[in-house]
PDBQT receptor file of N, H, CA, C and O in Angstrom, charges set to zero:
ATOM      1  N   MET A   1      31.111   4.053 -15.457  1.00  0.00    +0.000 N 
ATOM      2  CA  MET A   1      30.417   2.840 -15.857  1.00  0.00    +0.000 C 
ATOM      3  C   MET A   1      29.535   3.170 -17.058  1.00  0.00    +0.000 C 
ATOM      4  O   MET A   1      28.845   4.190 -17.076  1.00  0.00    +0.000 OA
ATOM      5  N   SER A   2      29.568   2.304 -18.046  1.00  0.00    +0.000 N 
ATOM      6  H   SER A   2      30.128   1.476 -18.032  1.00  0.00    +0.000 HD
ATOM      7  CA  SER A   2      28.766   2.519 -19.244  1.00  0.00    +0.000 C 
ATOM      8  C   SER A   2      27.333   2.043 -19.016  1.00  0.00    +0.000 C 
ATOM      9  O   SER A   2      27.041   1.311 -18.069  1.00  0.00    +0.000 OA
ATOM     10  N   LEU A   3      26.460   2.475 -19.900  1.00  0.00    +0.000 N 
ATOM     11  H   LEU A   3      26.697   3.069 -20.669  1.00  0.00    +0.000 HD
ATOM     12  CA  LEU A   3      25.054   2.090 -19.796  1.00  0.00    +0.000 C 
ATOM     13  C   LEU A   3      24.898   0.577 -19.948  1.00  0.00    +0.000 C 
ATOM     14  O   LEU A   3      24.104  -0.042 -19.239  1.00  0.00    +0.000 OA
ATOM     15  N   GLY A   4      25.653  -0.015 -20.870  1.00  0.00    +0.000 N 
ATOM     16  H   GLY A   4      26.298   0.488 -21.445  1.00  0.00    +0.000 HD
ATOM     17  CA  GLY A   4      25.585  -1.466 -21.073  1.00  0.00    +0.000 C 
ATOM     18  C   GLY A   4      26.007  -2.232 -19.829  1.00  0.00    +0.000 C 
ATOM     19  O   GLY A   4      25.386  -3.230 -19.464  1.00  0.00    +0.000 OA
ATOM     20  N   GLY A   5      27.075  -1.757 -19.174  1.00  0.00    +0.000 N 
ATOM     21  H   GLY A   5      27.579  -0.946 -19.470  1.00  0.00    +0.000 HD
ATOM     22  CA  GLY A   5      27.533  -2.404 -17.943  1.00  0.00    +0.000 C 
ATOM     23  C   GLY A   5      26.513  -2.285 -16.834  1.00  0.00    +0.000 C 
ATOM     24  O   GLY A   5      26.300  -3.222 -16.065  1.00  0.00    +0.000 OA
ATOM     25  N   TYR A   6      25.882  -1.119 -16.757  1.00  0.00    +0.000 N 
ATOM     26  H   TYR A   6      26.056  -0.358 -17.382  1.00  0.00    +0.000 HD
ATOM     27  CA  TYR A   6      24.855  -0.899 -15.734  1.00  0.00    +0.000 C 
ATOM     28  C   TYR A   6      23.689  -1.862 -15.941  1.00  0.00    +0.000 C 
ATOM     29  O   TYR A   6      23.211  -2.480 -14.989  1.00  0.00    +0.000 OA
ATOM     30  N   ILE A   7      23.236  -1.986 -17.184  1.00  0.00    +0.000 N 
ATOM     31  H   ILE A   7      23.625  -1.484 -17.956  1.00  0.00    +0.000 HD
ATOM     32  CA  ILE A   7      22.105  -2.874 -17.479  1.00  0.00    +0.000 C 
ATOM     33  C   ILE A   7      22.490  -4.326 -17.201  1.00  0.00    +0.000 C 
ATOM     34  O   ILE A   7      21.685  -5.080 -16.655  1.00  0.00    +0.000 OA
ATOM     35  N   ARG A   8      23.694  -4.722 -17.564  1.00  0.00    +0.000 N 
ATOM     36  H   ARG A   8      24.348  -4.109 -18.008  1.00  0.00    +0.000 HD
ATOM     37  CA  ARG A   8      24.170  -6.088 -17.323  1.00  0.00    +0.000 C 
ATOM     38  C   ARG A   8      24.224  -6.386 -15.819  1.00  0.00    +0.000 C 
ATOM     39  O   ARG A   8      23.805  -7.454 -15.374  1.00  0.00    +0.000 OA
ATOM     40  N   ASP A   9      24.743  -5.431 -15.048  1.00  0.00    +0.000 N 
ATOM     41  H   ASP A   9      25.084  -4.563 -15.410  1.00  0.00    +0.000 HD
ATOM     42  CA  ASP A   9      24.804  -5.610 -13.588  1.00  0.00    +0.000 C 
ATOM     43  C   ASP A   9      23.410  -5.673 -12.973  1.00  0.00    +0.000 C 
ATOM     44  O   ASP A   9      23.160  -6.448 -12.051  1.00  0.00    +0.000 OA
ATOM     45  N   THR A  10      22.513  -4.852 -13.493  1.00  0.00    +0.000 N 
ATOM     46  H   THR A  10      22.716  -4.222 -14.243  1.00  0.00    +0.000 HD
ATOM     47  CA  THR A  10      21.140  -4.838 -12.983  1.00  0.00    +0.000 C 
ATOM     48  C   THR A  10      20.461  -6.181 -13.239  1.00  0.00    +0.000 C 
ATOM     49  O   THR A  10      19.795  -6.723 -12.356  1.00  0.00    +0.000 OA
ATOM     50  N   LYS A  11      20.630  -6.715 -14.444  1.00  0.00    +0.000 N 
ATOM     51  H   LYS A  11      21.171  -6.275 -15.160  1.00  0.00    +0.000 HD
ATOM     52  CA  LYS A  11      20.051  -8.029 -14.754  1.00  0.00    +0.000 C 
ATOM     53  C   LYS A  11      20.620  -9.103 -13.832  1.00  0.00    +0.000 C 
ATOM     54  O   LYS A  11      19.891  -9.989 -13.386  1.00  0.00    +0.000 OA
ATOM     55  N   GLY A  12      21.910  -9.028 -13.548  1.00  0.00    +0.000 N 
ATOM     56  H   GLY A  12      22.502  -8.308 -13.911  1.00  0.00    +0.000 HD
ATOM     57  CA  GLY A  12      22.533  -9.993 -12.646  1.00  0.00    +0.000 C 
ATOM     58  C   GLY A  12      21.967  -9.908 -11.241  1.00  0.00    +0.000 C 
ATOM     59  O   GLY A  12      21.745 -10.931 -10.594  1.00  0.00    +0.000 OA
ATOM     60  N   GLU A  13      21.732  -8.692 -10.768  1.00  0.00    +0.000 N 
ATOM     61  H   GLU A  13      21.912  -7.861 -11.294  1.00  0.00    +0.000 HD
ATOM     62  CA  GLU A  13      21.166  -8.511  -9.423  1.00  0.00    +0.000 C 
ATOM     63  C   GLU A  13      19.728  -9.011  -9.359  1.00  0.00    +0.000 C 
ATOM     64  O   GLU A  13      19.307  -9.567  -8.345  1.00  0.00    +0.000 OA
ATOM     65  N   LEU A  14      18.974  -8.816 -10.438  1.00  0.00    +0.000 N 
ATOM     66  H   LEU A  14      19.316  -8.365 -11.262  1.00  0.00    +0.000 HD
ATOM     67  CA  LEU A  14      17.575  -9.257 -10.447  1.00  0.00    +0.000 C 
ATOM     68  C   LEU A  14      17.456 -10.777 -10.368  1.00  0.00    +0.000 C 
ATOM     69  O   LEU A  14      16.425 -11.291  -9.935  1.00  0.00    +0.000 OA
ATOM     70  N   LYS A  15      18.496 -11.500 -10.779  1.00  0.00    +0.000 N 
ATOM     71  H   LYS A  15      19.334 -11.082 -11.130  1.00  0.00    +0.000 HD
ATOM     72  CA  LYS A  15      18.472 -12.963 -10.667  1.00  0.00    +0.000 C 
ATOM     73  C   LYS A  15      18.598 -13.409  -9.213  1.00  0.00    +0.000 C 
ATOM     74  O   LYS A  15      18.214 -14.529  -8.878  1.00  0.00    +0.000 OA
ATOM     75  N   HIS A  16      19.129 -12.551  -8.350  1.00  0.00    +0.000 N 
ATOM     76  H   HIS A  16      19.441 -11.641  -8.623  1.00  0.00    +0.000 HD
ATOM     77  CA  HIS A  16      19.301 -12.889  -6.938  1.00  0.00    +0.000 C 
ATOM     78  C   HIS A  16      18.072 -12.542  -6.091  1.00  0.00    +0.000 C 
ATOM     79  O   HIS A  16      17.997 -12.902  -4.917  1.00  0.00    +0.000 OA
ATOM     80  N   VAL A  17      17.122 -11.847  -6.691  1.00  0.00    +0.000 N 
ATOM     81  H   VAL A  17      17.183 -11.554  -7.645  1.00  0.00    +0.000 HD
ATOM     82  CA  VAL A  17      15.928 -11.423  -5.957  1.00  0.00    +0.000 C 
ATOM     83  C   VAL A  17      15.028 -12.627  -5.716  1.00  0.00    +0.000 C 
ATOM     84  O   VAL A  17      14.841 -13.457  -6.605  1.00  0.00    +0.000 OA
ATOM     85  N   SER A  18      14.477 -12.718  -4.521  1.00  0.00    +0.000 N 
ATOM     86  H   SER A  18      14.629 -12.043  -3.798  1.00  0.00    +0.000 HD
ATOM     87  CA  SER A  18      13.534 -13.781  -4.188  1.00  0.00    +0.000 C 
ATOM     88  C   SER A  18      12.121 -13.269  -4.483  1.00  0.00    +0.000 C 
ATOM     89  O   SER A  18      11.519 -12.577  -3.661  1.00  0.00    +0.000 OA
ATOM     90  N   TRP A  19      11.604 -13.614  -5.656  1.00  0.00    +0.000 N 
ATOM     91  H   TRP A  19      12.093 -14.176  -6.323  1.00  0.00    +0.000 HD
ATOM     92  CA  TRP A  19      10.299 -13.121  -6.071  1.00  0.00    +0.000 C 
ATOM     93  C   TRP A  19       9.193 -13.922  -5.386  1.00  0.00    +0.000 C 
ATOM     94  O   TRP A  19       9.346 -15.125  -5.176  1.00  0.00    +0.000 OA
ATOM     95  N   PRO A  20       8.073 -13.268  -5.033  1.00  0.00    +0.000 N 
ATOM     96  CA  PRO A  20       6.963 -14.001  -4.402  1.00  0.00    +0.000 C 
ATOM     97  C   PRO A  20       6.260 -14.897  -5.421  1.00  0.00    +0.000 C 
ATOM     98  O   PRO A  20       6.287 -14.642  -6.625  1.00  0.00    +0.000 OA
ATOM     99  N   THR A  21       5.639 -15.943  -4.907  1.00  0.00    +0.000 N 
ATOM    100  H   THR A  21       5.617 -16.150  -3.929  1.00  0.00    +0.000 HD
ATOM    101  CA  THR A  21       4.858 -16.823  -5.775  1.00  0.00    +0.000 C 
ATOM    102  C   THR A  21       3.538 -16.131  -6.120  1.00  0.00    +0.000 C 
ATOM    103  O   THR A  21       3.192 -15.096  -5.550  1.00  0.00    +0.000 OA
ATOM    104  N   LYS A  22       2.815 -16.724  -7.060  1.00  0.00    +0.000 N 
ATOM    105  H   LYS A  22       3.095 -17.565  -7.523  1.00  0.00    +0.000 HD
ATOM    106  CA  LYS A  22       1.520 -16.156  -7.448  1.00  0.00    +0.000 C 
ATOM    107  C   LYS A  22       0.574 -16.137  -6.246  1.00  0.00    +0.000 C 
ATOM    108  O   LYS A  22      -0.147 -15.163  -6.027  1.00  0.00    +0.000 OA
ATOM    109  N   ARG A  23       0.585 -17.206  -5.483  1.00  0.00    +0.000 N 
ATOM    110  H   ARG A  23       1.170 -17.997  -5.660  1.00  0.00    +0.000 HD
ATOM    111  CA  ARG A  23      -0.289 -17.300  -4.295  1.00  0.00    +0.000 C 
ATOM    112  C   ARG A  23       0.070 -16.225  -3.273  1.00  0.00    +0.000 C 
ATOM    113  O   ARG A  23      -0.817 -15.574  -2.722  1.00  0.00    +0.000 OA
ATOM    114  N   GLN A  24       1.365 -16.034  -3.016  1.00  0.00    +0.000 N 
ATOM    115  H   GLN A  24       2.087 -16.562  -3.463  1.00  0.00    +0.000 HD
ATOM    116  CA  GLN A  24       1.801 -15.005  -2.067  1.00  0.00    +0.000 C 
ATOM    117  C   GLN A  24       1.369 -13.619  -2.543  1.00  0.00    +0.000 C 
ATOM    118  O   GLN A  24       0.926 -12.796  -1.743  1.00  0.00    +0.000 OA
ATOM    119  N   SER A  25       1.497 -13.363  -3.841  1.00  0.00    +0.000 N 
ATOM    120  H   SER A  25       1.857 -14.032  -4.491  1.00  0.00    +0.000 HD
ATOM    121  CA  SER A  25       1.102 -12.062  -4.384  1.00  0.00    +0.000 C 
ATOM    122  C   SER A  25      -0.386 -11.807  -4.174  1.00  0.00    +0.000 C 
ATOM    123  O   SER A  25      -0.791 -10.700  -3.822  1.00  0.00    +0.000 OA
ATOM    124  N   ILE A  26      -1.195 -12.839  -4.393  1.00  0.00    +0.000 N 
ATOM    125  H   ILE A  26      -0.866 -13.739  -4.679  1.00  0.00    +0.000 HD
ATOM    126  CA  ILE A  26      -2.641 -12.703  -4.209  1.00  0.00    +0.000 C 
ATOM    127  C   ILE A  26      -2.970 -12.449  -2.740  1.00  0.00    +0.000 C 
ATOM    128  O   ILE A  26      -3.782 -11.578  -2.427  1.00  0.00    +0.000 OA
ATOM    129  N   VAL A  27      -2.345 -13.203  -1.841  1.00  0.00    +0.000 N 
ATOM    130  H   VAL A  27      -1.686 -13.911  -2.095  1.00  0.00    +0.000 HD
ATOM    131  CA  VAL A  27      -2.602 -13.047  -0.405  1.00  0.00    +0.000 C 
ATOM    132  C   VAL A  27      -2.163 -11.664   0.073  1.00  0.00    +0.000 C 
ATOM    133  O   VAL A  27      -2.903 -10.994   0.794  1.00  0.00    +0.000 OA
ATOM    134  N   PHE A  28      -0.973 -11.236  -0.322  1.00  0.00    +0.000 N 
ATOM    135  H   PHE A  28      -0.373 -11.781  -0.908  1.00  0.00    +0.000 HD
ATOM    136  CA  PHE A  28      -0.479  -9.924   0.110  1.00  0.00    +0.000 C 
ATOM    137  C   PHE A  28      -1.347  -8.797  -0.447  1.00  0.00    +0.000 C 
ATOM    138  O   PHE A  28      -1.589  -7.804   0.240  1.00  0.00    +0.000 OA
ATOM    139  N   THR A  29      -1.818  -8.946  -1.689  1.00  0.00    +0.000 N 
ATOM    140  H   THR A  29      -1.621  -9.753  -2.246  1.00  0.00    +0.000 HD
ATOM    141  CA  THR A  29      -2.701  -7.935  -2.272  1.00  0.00    +0.000 C 
ATOM    142  C   THR A  29      -4.014  -7.873  -1.505  1.00  0.00    +0.000 C 
ATOM    143  O   THR A  29      -4.522  -6.784  -1.237  1.00  0.00    +0.000 OA
ATOM    144  N   ALA A  30      -4.567  -9.025  -1.150  1.00  0.00    +0.000 N 
ATOM    145  H   ALA A  30      -4.154  -9.910  -1.368  1.00  0.00    +0.000 HD
ATOM    146  CA  ALA A  30      -5.816  -9.063  -0.382  1.00  0.00    +0.000 C 
ATOM    147  C   ALA A  30      -5.626  -8.413   0.983  1.00  0.00    +0.000 C 
ATOM    148  O   ALA A  30      -6.513  -7.704   1.458  1.00  0.00    +0.000 OA
ATOM    149  N   ILE A  31      -4.485  -8.644   1.616  1.00  0.00    +0.000 N 
ATOM    150  H   ILE A  31      -3.764  -9.220   1.230  1.00  0.00    +0.000 HD
ATOM    151  CA  ILE A  31      -4.209  -8.026   2.919  1.00  0.00    +0.000 C 
ATOM    152  C   ILE A  31      -4.143  -6.513   2.784  1.00  0.00    +0.000 C 
ATOM    153  O   ILE A  31      -4.713  -5.791   3.601  1.00  0.00    +0.000 OA
ATOM    154  N   VAL A  32      -3.449  -6.027   1.756  1.00  0.00    +0.000 N 
ATOM    155  H   VAL A  32      -2.986  -6.614   1.092  1.00  0.00    +0.000 HD
ATOM    156  CA  VAL A  32      -3.329  -4.579   1.554  1.00  0.00    +0.000 C 
ATOM    157  C   VAL A  32      -4.697  -3.957   1.300  1.00  0.00    +0.000 C 
ATOM    158  O   VAL A  32      -5.003  -2.897   1.846  1.00  0.00    +0.000 OA
ATOM    159  N   VAL A  33      -5.521  -4.600   0.480  1.00  0.00    +0.000 N 
ATOM    160  H   VAL A  33      -5.273  -5.461   0.036  1.00  0.00    +0.000 HD
ATOM    161  CA  VAL A  33      -6.860  -4.074   0.198  1.00  0.00    +0.000 C 
ATOM    162  C   VAL A  33      -7.707  -4.072   1.467  1.00  0.00    +0.000 C 
ATOM    163  O   VAL A  33      -8.395  -3.088   1.743  1.00  0.00    +0.000 OA
ATOM    164  N   ALA A  34      -7.671  -5.150   2.241  1.00  0.00    +0.000 N 
ATOM    165  H   ALA A  34      -7.113  -5.949   2.017  1.00  0.00    +0.000 HD
ATOM    166  CA  ALA A  34      -8.460  -5.234   3.473  1.00  0.00    +0.000 C 
ATOM    167  C   ALA A  34      -8.034  -4.174   4.481  1.00  0.00    +0.000 C 
ATOM    168  O   ALA A  34      -8.883  -3.506   5.073  1.00  0.00    +0.000 OA
ATOM    169  N   VAL A  35      -6.740  -4.015   4.680  1.00  0.00    +0.000 N 
ATOM    170  H   VAL A  35      -6.051  -4.557   4.200  1.00  0.00    +0.000 HD
ATOM    171  CA  VAL A  35      -6.249  -3.007   5.629  1.00  0.00    +0.000 C 
ATOM    172  C   VAL A  35      -6.613  -1.607   5.148  1.00  0.00    +0.000 C 
ATOM    173  O   VAL A  35      -6.965  -0.748   5.956  1.00  0.00    +0.000 OA
ATOM    174  N   SER A  36      -6.532  -1.368   3.844  1.00  0.00    +0.000 N 
ATOM    175  H   SER A  36      -6.246  -2.066   3.187  1.00  0.00    +0.000 HD
ATOM    176  CA  SER A  36      -6.899  -0.058   3.301  1.00  0.00    +0.000 C 
ATOM    177  C   SER A  36      -8.371   0.250   3.554  1.00  0.00    +0.000 C 
ATOM    178  O   SER A  36      -8.718   1.377   3.909  1.00  0.00    +0.000 OA
ATOM    179  N   ILE A  37      -9.231  -0.740   3.374  1.00  0.00    +0.000 N 
ATOM    180  H   ILE A  37      -8.949  -1.655   3.086  1.00  0.00    +0.000 HD
ATOM    181  CA  ILE A  37     -10.666  -0.544   3.619  1.00  0.00    +0.000 C 
ATOM    182  C   ILE A  37     -10.923  -0.284   5.100  1.00  0.00    +0.000 C 
ATOM    183  O   ILE A  37     -11.717   0.591   5.447  1.00  0.00    +0.000 OA
ATOM    184  N   ILE A  38     -10.263  -1.028   5.966  1.00  0.00    +0.000 N 
ATOM    185  H   ILE A  38      -9.618  -1.738   5.684  1.00  0.00    +0.000 HD
ATOM    186  CA  ILE A  38     -10.440  -0.836   7.414  1.00  0.00    +0.000 C 
ATOM    187  C   ILE A  38      -9.987   0.556   7.837  1.00  0.00    +0.000 C 
ATOM    188  O   ILE A  38     -10.685   1.228   8.595  1.00  0.00    +0.000 OA
ATOM    189  N   VAL A  39      -8.838   0.990   7.360  1.00  0.00    +0.000 N 
ATOM    190  H   VAL A  39      -8.271   0.444   6.744  1.00  0.00    +0.000 HD
ATOM    191  CA  VAL A  39      -8.328   2.322   7.715  1.00  0.00    +0.000 C 
ATOM    192  C   VAL A  39      -9.247   3.407   7.161  1.00  0.00    +0.000 C 
ATOM    193  O   VAL A  39      -9.508   4.400   7.840  1.00  0.00    +0.000 OA
ATOM    194  N   ALA A  40      -9.740   3.230   5.936  1.00  0.00    +0.000 N 
ATOM    195  H   ALA A  40      -9.529   2.423   5.385  1.00  0.00    +0.000 HD
ATOM    196  CA  ALA A  40     -10.652   4.210   5.353  1.00  0.00    +0.000 C 
ATOM    197  C   ALA A  40     -11.944   4.303   6.165  1.00  0.00    +0.000 C 
ATOM    198  O   ALA A  40     -12.448   5.402   6.395  1.00  0.00    +0.000 OA
ATOM    199  N   ALA A  41     -12.482   3.164   6.599  1.00  0.00    +0.000 N 
ATOM    200  H   ALA A  41     -12.072   2.272   6.411  1.00  0.00    +0.000 HD
ATOM    201  CA  ALA A  41     -13.698   3.170   7.413  1.00  0.00    +0.000 C 
ATOM    202  C   ALA A  41     -13.442   3.832   8.762  1.00  0.00    +0.000 C 
ATOM    203  O   ALA A  41     -14.274   4.601   9.243  1.00  0.00    +0.000 OA
ATOM    204  N   TYR A  42     -12.306   3.541   9.368  1.00  0.00    +0.000 N 
ATOM    205  H   TYR A  42     -11.631   2.916   8.977  1.00  0.00    +0.000 HD
ATOM    206  CA  TYR A  42     -11.925   4.133  10.656  1.00  0.00    +0.000 C 
ATOM    207  C   TYR A  42     -11.826   5.652  10.541  1.00  0.00    +0.000 C 
ATOM    208  O   TYR A  42     -12.383   6.378  11.363  1.00  0.00    +0.000 OA
ATOM    209  N   LEU A  43     -11.124   6.123   9.531  1.00  0.00    +0.000 N 
ATOM    210  H   LEU A  43     -10.672   5.532   8.862  1.00  0.00    +0.000 HD
ATOM    211  CA  LEU A  43     -10.982   7.571   9.344  1.00  0.00    +0.000 C 
ATOM    212  C   LEU A  43     -12.313   8.220   8.972  1.00  0.00    +0.000 C 
ATOM    213  O   LEU A  43     -12.615   9.328   9.416  1.00  0.00    +0.000 OA
ATOM    214  N   GLY A  44     -13.106   7.527   8.158  1.00  0.00    +0.000 N 
ATOM    215  H   GLY A  44     -12.860   6.627   7.798  1.00  0.00    +0.000 HD
ATOM    216  CA  GLY A  44     -14.416   8.051   7.789  1.00  0.00    +0.000 C 
ATOM    217  C   GLY A  44     -15.334   8.178   8.988  1.00  0.00    +0.000 C 
ATOM    218  O   GLY A  44     -16.089   9.145   9.094  1.00  0.00    +0.000 OA
ATOM    219  N   LEU A  45     -15.276   7.210   9.894  1.00  0.00    +0.000 N 
ATOM    220  H   LEU A  45     -14.663   6.425   9.808  1.00  0.00    +0.000 HD
ATOM    221  CA  LEU A  45     -16.091   7.255  11.108  1.00  0.00    +0.000 C 
ATOM    222  C   LEU A  45     -15.710   8.452  11.972  1.00  0.00    +0.000 C 
ATOM    223  O   LEU A  45     -16.577   9.196  12.430  1.00  0.00    +0.000 OA
ATOM    224  N   PHE A  46     -14.407   8.636  12.194  1.00  0.00    +0.000 N 
ATOM    225  H   PHE A  46     -13.702   8.032  11.822  1.00  0.00    +0.000 HD
ATOM    226  CA  PHE A  46     -13.971   9.771  13.005  1.00  0.00    +0.000 C 
ATOM    227  C   PHE A  46     -14.281  11.101  12.329  1.00  0.00    +0.000 C 
ATOM    228  O   PHE A  46     -14.619  12.072  13.005  1.00  0.00    +0.000 OA
ATOM    229  N   ASP A  47     -14.170  11.156  11.015  1.00  0.00    +0.000 N 
ATOM    230  H   ASP A  47     -13.895  10.367  10.466  1.00  0.00    +0.000 HD
ATOM    231  CA  ASP A  47     -14.524  12.376  10.295  1.00  0.00    +0.000 C 
ATOM    232  C   ASP A  47     -16.004  12.688  10.490  1.00  0.00    +0.000 C 
ATOM    233  O   ASP A  47     -16.374  13.839  10.720  1.00  0.00    +0.000 OA
ATOM    234  N   PHE A  48     -16.847  11.665  10.399  1.00  0.00    +0.000 N 
ATOM    235  H   PHE A  48     -16.547  10.730  10.212  1.00  0.00    +0.000 HD
ATOM    236  CA  PHE A  48     -18.282  11.854  10.587  1.00  0.00    +0.000 C 
ATOM    237  C   PHE A  48     -18.595  12.322  12.005  1.00  0.00    +0.000 C 
ATOM    238  O   PHE A  48     -19.386  13.246  12.197  1.00  0.00    +0.000 OA
ATOM    239  N   ILE A  49     -17.976  11.684  12.995  1.00  0.00    +0.000 N 
ATOM    240  H   ILE A  49     -17.333  10.934  12.839  1.00  0.00    +0.000 HD
ATOM    241  CA  ILE A  49     -18.210  12.058  14.396  1.00  0.00    +0.000 C 
ATOM    242  C   ILE A  49     -17.770  13.493  14.656  1.00  0.00    +0.000 C 
ATOM    243  O   ILE A  49     -18.509  14.267  15.264  1.00  0.00    +0.000 OA
ATOM    244  N   PHE A  50     -16.572  13.855  14.200  1.00  0.00    +0.000 N 
ATOM    245  H   PHE A  50     -15.972  13.226  13.706  1.00  0.00    +0.000 HD
ATOM    246  CA  PHE A  50     -16.082  15.214  14.430  1.00  0.00    +0.000 C 
ATOM    247  C   PHE A  50     -16.908  16.251  13.679  1.00  0.00    +0.000 C 
ATOM    248  O   PHE A  50     -17.096  17.364  14.171  1.00  0.00    +0.000 OA
ATOM    249  N   SER A  51     -17.402  15.903  12.495  1.00  0.00    +0.000 N 
ATOM    250  H   SER A  51     -17.250  14.999  12.095  1.00  0.00    +0.000 HD
ATOM    251  CA  SER A  51     -18.242  16.859  11.774  1.00  0.00    +0.000 C 
ATOM    252  C   SER A  51     -19.564  17.072  12.505  1.00  0.00    +0.000 C 
ATOM    253  O   SER A  51     -20.081  18.189  12.526  1.00  0.00    +0.000 OA
ATOM    254  N   LEU A  52     -20.122  16.010  13.110  1.00  0.00    +0.000 N 
ATOM    255  H   LEU A  52     -19.702  15.103  13.093  1.00  0.00    +0.000 HD
ATOM    256  CA  LEU A  52     -21.345  16.171  13.904  1.00  0.00    +0.000 C 
ATOM    257  C   LEU A  52     -21.085  17.046  15.129  1.00  0.00    +0.000 C 
ATOM    258  O   LEU A  52     -21.895  17.912  15.461  1.00  0.00    +0.000 OA
ATOM    259  N   ILE A  53     -19.971  16.823  15.790  1.00  0.00    +0.000 N 
ATOM    260  H   ILE A  53     -19.313  16.119  15.521  1.00  0.00    +0.000 HD
ATOM    261  CA  ILE A  53     -19.620  17.622  16.968  1.00  0.00    +0.000 C 
ATOM    262  C   ILE A  53     -19.456  19.084  16.583  1.00  0.00    +0.000 C 
ATOM    263  O   ILE A  53     -19.994  19.968  17.250  1.00  0.00    +0.000 OA
ATOM    264  N   LEU A  54     -18.720  19.342  15.517  1.00  0.00    +0.000 N 
ATOM    265  H   LEU A  54     -18.283  18.625  14.975  1.00  0.00    +0.000 HD
ATOM    266  CA  LEU A  54     -18.504  20.731  15.094  1.00  0.00    +0.000 C 
ATOM    267  C   LEU A  54     -19.801  21.386  14.633  1.00  0.00    +0.000 C 
ATOM    268  O   LEU A  54     -20.017  22.573  14.879  1.00  0.00    +0.000 OA
ATOM    269  N   GLU A  55     -20.662  20.625  13.966  1.00  0.00    +0.000 N 
ATOM    270  H   GLU A  55     -20.487  19.661  13.766  1.00  0.00    +0.000 HD
ATOM    271  CA  GLU A  55     -21.952  21.168  13.551  1.00  0.00    +0.000 C 
ATOM    272  C   GLU A  55     -22.769  21.604  14.758  1.00  0.00    +0.000 C 
ATOM    273  O   GLU A  55     -23.396  22.663  14.730  1.00  0.00    +0.000 OA
ATOM    274  N   ASN A  56     -22.770  20.803  15.813  1.00  0.00    +0.000 N 
ATOM    275  H   ASN A  56     -22.261  19.943  15.835  1.00  0.00    +0.000 HD
ATOM    276  CA  ASN A  56     -23.531  21.133  17.018  1.00  0.00    +0.000 C 
ATOM    277  C   ASN A  56     -22.923  22.313  17.754  1.00  0.00    +0.000 C 
ATOM    278  O   ASN A  56     -23.652  23.097  18.363  1.00  0.00    +0.000 OA
ATOM    279  N   ILE A  57     -21.614  22.458  17.713  1.00  0.00    +0.000 N 
ATOM    280  H   ILE A  57     -21.022  21.821  17.219  1.00  0.00    +0.000 HD
ATOM    281  CA  ILE A  57     -20.969  23.595  18.375  1.00  0.00    +0.000 C 
ATOM    282  C   ILE A  57     -21.266  24.884  17.614  1.00  0.00    +0.000 C 
ATOM    283  O   ILE A  57     -21.564  25.910  18.225  1.00  0.00    +0.000 OA
ATOM    284  N   ILE A  58     -21.185  24.836  16.299  1.00  0.00    +0.000 N 
ATOM    285  H   ILE A  58     -20.943  24.002  15.803  1.00  0.00    +0.000 HD
ATOM    286  CA  ILE A  58     -21.390  26.039  15.491  1.00  0.00    +0.000 C 
ATOM    287  C   ILE A  58     -22.862  26.426  15.458  1.00  0.00    +0.000 C 
ATOM    288  O   ILE A  58     -23.187  27.611  15.533  1.00  0.00    +0.000 OA
ATOM    289  N   LEU A  59     -23.744  25.462  15.348  1.00  0.00    +0.000 N 
ATOM    290  H   LEU A  59     -23.480  24.499  15.287  1.00  0.00    +0.000 HD
ATOM    291  CA  LEU A  59     -25.177  25.773  15.268  1.00  0.00    +0.000 C 
ATOM    292  C   LEU A  59     -25.731  25.711  16.627  1.00  0.00    +0.000 C 
ATOM    293  O   LEU A  59     -26.926  25.936  16.818  1.00  0.00    +0.000 OA
TER     294      LEU A  59
């Protein structure tokens, strides 16, 4: 397959893709950011707790 054929086929396939609307993109981005913050806080809390426990064991 030539490069031109590959690019032509790729463009054809991209026309079949169901792209999200602007609103969907904003909502999905907000969900990803919110979940990332929640997971970071969760991991940070456990890191803090375990560091306190280890500090008390070592000292």
